N, C-alpha and C positions, 0 to 999 in steps of 0.2 A: 395568356403565357403565366400572367403571375397566378392563375390557378394552379398551377403545377405545382406550387409550393403551398398550397392550401388555402393559402389568404394572402392578399398584397399587404395587409396592414403591417405585419412583421417585418417585410422585405424594406417597406419605405422606412421603419423606424430604425432598420440596421442603416440603411443607407445615409439617413440624417445623423446619426451617431457619428458614422465613418466620418462624414463630414467636418461634423464639428470637432472631432479628435484631430482631425488633419490640422484644420485652422489653428487649433489650440498649439499644435506643436510649431507650427509656422510662426505664432506669436511669441512662443516662448523662444525660438532661435533667434528671431529678431532683438528681443530682449536683451538675452546673454551676448550677441553680438556688440549691442548697445553699450552694454556694461564694460565689456572687453574693450573696448576702443575708448573708452571714457578713461578707464583704467580705475573706475571706481566700483567696487563689488563688495559683497558680504564678508570676504575673505580679506580684504584690503584693509 
């Protein structure tokens, strides 16, 4: 199945990168929400 893409390594790398980006996005959203709730942020 992975041979259809030529090699399994690039596919795995893309999956890992996608997971990392998603995790960073979730963490960033939580930090933003936390700052908004506290009322203290860079613009305050």
